[in-house]
N, C-alpha and C positions, 0 to 999 in steps of 0.2 A: 938457375936458366931453363933445365929442363922440365921445373915443376911448372912455370911460366908456359911453356910450348904448351905442356897437356892442360893446364886451364883453359887457353886460347882456343885447342882443340875442342874439348868440350863444350865452350860456349858456342862455336860454331857450328856442332851438331844439336846442339838444342836449339839454337836458333833454326838452322834448318831444316828443324823436325816440325817447328812451328808454321812455317812457311809452308813447306809442303801440305800439311794438315789445312792450313786455309784454303789452298788451292784447291785442295779437294771435297773441302765444304763447297767452296764456289762450285764446283764441277757437278755436284750432287743436288745445288738449285738451293742449299742451305744458308742461304744470302746473309741473311740477319746474323746467325753465328757465326759467319765468316766476318763480317760486320765488328762483332761484339771481339771476336780475337785479335784483331787490326786492329782498333782503336784502341784495347788493352796494352799492346803493344809498343804502340806510337805516344804512350803517355809520357814516357821518359825519352830523351834523345830524338826524338822527331825527325831530327833535320840530321841526323848522321847519315852515311852513307852506305853503312848497315842495316838500315831501317828501310832502303829505299824498297824492296819489296812488296814490304807491307804496306806502303802508300799508292802502288801500283793496284795490289789486289782489293785495297779498302776503295780505290775509285770504282775499279770495276765490279766489285760487288755492291756499292752503292747505285751504281746505273742501271745493274741488272735487277735489284729488286724495287726499286723504284717504276723501271717499266714494266713487270709483273702487275704491281700491285693497279698502276695504272690501267693496264690492258685488261684486267679483271674487273674493275670500277667502272669501264665502259661498257662489259656486259652485264652486268649487274644492273647497271641503272636503264639500259635499252628494255631488259625484261622485265623491269618495274614490278616484281614480285616481292610482296609484304614478307616472306619467310627471309630477304636476303637485306633485309634493311638494317639487323643489328652487325653483319659483318660488312657492310659499306661503312658503317659507323667507328667499327672496329680499326677499318683498312685506313679511313683517314686518321685516326688516332697514330696508327703505326706510320704512315707517311711522317708525320710530324716529328714523332720521339726518335724515330731514325734520323735525322737531322739535327735534333737537338743533343743526340748523340755526340753526334761528328764536329759537331760546330766548336767546343770549345777547345779542341785542337787543330783546329784553323788557325791561320792557313799552313797547308804541307807543299813541300818545294820538291818539284821534280829537278833533279841537279843535274842531268845530262843535258835535258831540251832549255834548262835556265827558267824555267817557269813555275807556276803553281798548280797543283793538282785541281782539274773542275769537278765541283759538285755544284749541280744547280738544284738550290733550293727554292720552294716554292711556297704561298702563302695558302695554308688551308684551312685557316679560320671559319671563314664563311662556310666550306662545303662542311667542317665537323659539325658546326651549330647547326645547320641545316638538315644534318644527318641525323644528328641527336634528337632535334625536335620531330623529325618524321617517325624516327624509332619510339621516342615517349607516346606519340601521339595514337602510334597503332596498337602498343603493349596496354597504354591506357582504355583505351576504346576494346581491346579483348579483355581485357580485365572487366569491364563493365560488363560486357556480355556473359563471361563465366560469373559472374556472381548473382545473374539471372536464372541459372540454371539449379536444379535441386540437388548436384554432386559437389559430397563433400570435397574431393580430389579436385575437381576444379576449382573449387573457393582457394584451396592450398596452392593452383598454380597460378589463380590470378594474384594471392598475395605474394609469391615468387616474382612475379612480374610487377608489382607495384613496388618493392624491394628495390629493385631492379631500376625503374624510373627514379625512384628518390637518391639511389648511390650515381646515377649521371645527370639528372634534373632536378635536384632537390628543392621542394617547394612546388611542384607540378600540379596544377592545379588544387582538387580536393585530395589528391593521392594518398596521401597519411590518413584521412578519413575513410577512405574505401580499404587502405592496408588492416586497419584496425576492425572493420567489418569484415574483411575476407578471413583474417585471423580467428574471429569468432565463430563465423560461420563453420571455418574447416575445421574446428576441433572437436575432437569426441568425448563430448561428457560421459563419465561413467560413476555409477552410481553404487558405491561399496558399503555391504549393510550384511548382517550377521542373521540367522535363523537358526531355529531350535527344535531339534527332533528329538533329543533325549529328554528323560522323563526326571529332567534335576534344574534345577535354577543354574544358570550362567550368571555368577558375579558381574554383577553392573560395572565394577572398575575394572573387571578382565575385558569384559566388550569395549567400554571406551578406550581402555589401551592398544586393543587389537587393532579397532579402527581409529587410531588416531593418527591419520595419513602425513600429519605434519612432520613428523618424524622418520616416515618413509623414503621421503624424496622421489618421489614416483613420477609427478606431474612434467610432461617433455612441452617441445613447442605444440604438438597438435593432441596432447591427451592432458584430459583434468580429471583428477578424482575428487568425487566429493564425498566424504561420509554422511551427510546432511544434506536434504535436496535442497535445492535455491530455486526462488521465484523467477520467472523468463529465463527457466534454462530446461531444455528440453533433452532428456538425458538418453541418449544412442546405448549403451550398454550398462547389464548390472554385472556388480563381480560380487558373488554373493560367498560367505563362509558359514558352509552348512554344519551345526554342529550334530551328528548322528548317534557317537554313543559314548557315553563315559563309564568307565568302569572304575571303581575304587574299593580294593582290598580292604578285608576286616584290620582291626588293631588287634598287630601279635606281639607276643612277649615270647621269644624262645630263649630257654634255659640250658645251660651247658656248664658240666662239672670236669674238670682235669685238673691232673696232677703234673707240676714240673719241680726237676729235681738237679742238683748241683753240686761240685766239690769244690770247697773253699779251703783257703790254707787256715790253718790253726795251730800256730806255734811252729817249734820245733820237737822231735823226739830222736831218741838213741837208734843209731841201725843195729839191728838183730841179725845175727844168721841165721842158718834152717834149722840151728838147736836152739834158738832164741837165746843167744849170749851175745853180747854186745861186739861189735865190729871195732877195732881200734885201727888208728894210723901208725905209722911207723914210728912215732915218740910216742906210741902207749896211750894215747888220750882215745875217749870212745869218740866215733862220727858221730855228727849228727844231721838229721836231715827234716825237709818240709813234712808237716804232718798233715794230714787234709781230713777233712769230716765231710759227710753228705748232708744236705739241708734240703729241704721240701716245702712244698707249697700248695695248697690246694684252691684252686681258682672257681670260683661260680660266676659264670657269666651270663648278662641278660641283655638279651638283645632287641628294640623296639624296633617295629617294622610298619610299615603302610604305603602302599603304591597308588599311584593314579594314572589312568591313560585315557586321552580325551583321544579320539577319533572324528575326523572333521573331512571334508569334501569343499574344495574350492569351485565356484561352478560361474564359467563367464555365458553370459546370456544377452542376446541382441533384444533390444526391448522394440525394434521397428518389426521385427517379424514373431518376436516371443518365442525363439530358438534357443536351444542350449548350441553353444557352438563347442564347448572343450569343457573337461573336468580333469580334477586333479585330487589324489586323495592326499590326508593329512593326517597324520599321528604323531601327539607327543605326550612323553611320559612326565613324571616328577614321582621322586622317590622321599621317603622319611626314615630314616634313618638312625639308630641312637643306641652306643654300646656303651654300657658299664657292668663294672665287676666288683664285687667283694671276694675276702681271701679268709683263710686260718692258714696258720704254718709262717714260717720265714720269707719274707718279702724278698731278702735278696736271692731267692732261687728263681726270681722271675724275671723272665728276657725284657731287657731293657724299653724294646718296642712295645709292650705292653703295658708300663707301667701306670702310662696316663688313663690309662681304663679306670684305673682306682680311685681318680680322682673327678671323674665322672658320676653323674647322679640320672636317676629316672626323671625326665619330663612329661608334661602333657603332650597327648599325641595333637597335631593340627585336626582341626574339623574337617569335612568332607568340601564345604566352599574354599576353605585357605588350600587344600590340594589340588583344586581345580585351579585356582589362582595361581599358585606355584607354576604350573605348566605354560603360564603364558608368556615368558621372554624366549621360552625354545619354540614354542606357536607360533610366535610373533616373526622372528626369524625365519622360520621355512615359509610362513604366508608370505612376506615379500619377497622372498627367494622365487617363490611360482612366480609372484607379478611383474618381477626384474625380467625373469627368462621369458613370458609367455604376453606380448603383448598384443591387444587387440586386431590389429593389423602394422 
């Protein structure tokens, strides 16, 4: 019994809080949020006595929301400001959507009055269509005007307007065709290429790999990168990978000789005292202990080494003004190293981590072109990172 009383008290508290919150929303002018809360509460047991407060609140919120929207519409339609056309259209949508939200839970009874709550619904279809067409016409004409300018940002604004027209009024005139035109005109086309200021030949394969933009995933809505110039495309910017210096170290073979020693178990021996006599146990038998011996290995280590460092600069150029916009240093390094060893002595004296070097052999040094090419992956990752972090606009 006590548990049931507690449950009823909790439900009453939750209900009271919900009603008070809805009342507060109405007082603050948040009519649609109040409507949402009331409709949600009335989706179940709508005719119960406990839900009556929500019926009254829904009736009040709907009437006030409708009145405010109609007054706003009256003022905007009198002003005839084209900038208000979108708000007018959205307001008519809002009036209709609000009705459709409430319609599924009707009728709602007012138990004390013995009648149904009043929701004065209207048909806004004509106003919605008219306002949509007026908005579409305004945006379409505005987009046409923007497309006649010489400003890429205007083309992008035209594109956004045309996309919006297509979303509310599909297949409106030739909006789709104009949309394609706006996107092309609003796109920044970037020519990416490499220059070489070093006194060495840059491997063609490396240049092709670095400029293979298909692996970079750089293109976005308003920026397209080409490493091969295309006809009928006027390029806005240049992105230049300028090779400045290439340093390649001489081929080096460093030799090192060192000795390692280790004590290992070598059978057993009789334990002797300080006088050299055998030590015996309690039964008179000689005590045996492990015998250790020292082993030694002389290691001859050979280390092959060659390094390459490529220094470049990434330059952003505005082709319209032929000005350098910004530049970023870029350095990459590759290292060739091979270690192999020979030995004299007992191999068991060597540290285990070193044993693999005895299986290695001398290998041919990579040529200079290969050394430069081997810097490619690191260079490419750094090049991409610069482009991703530094957009043209």
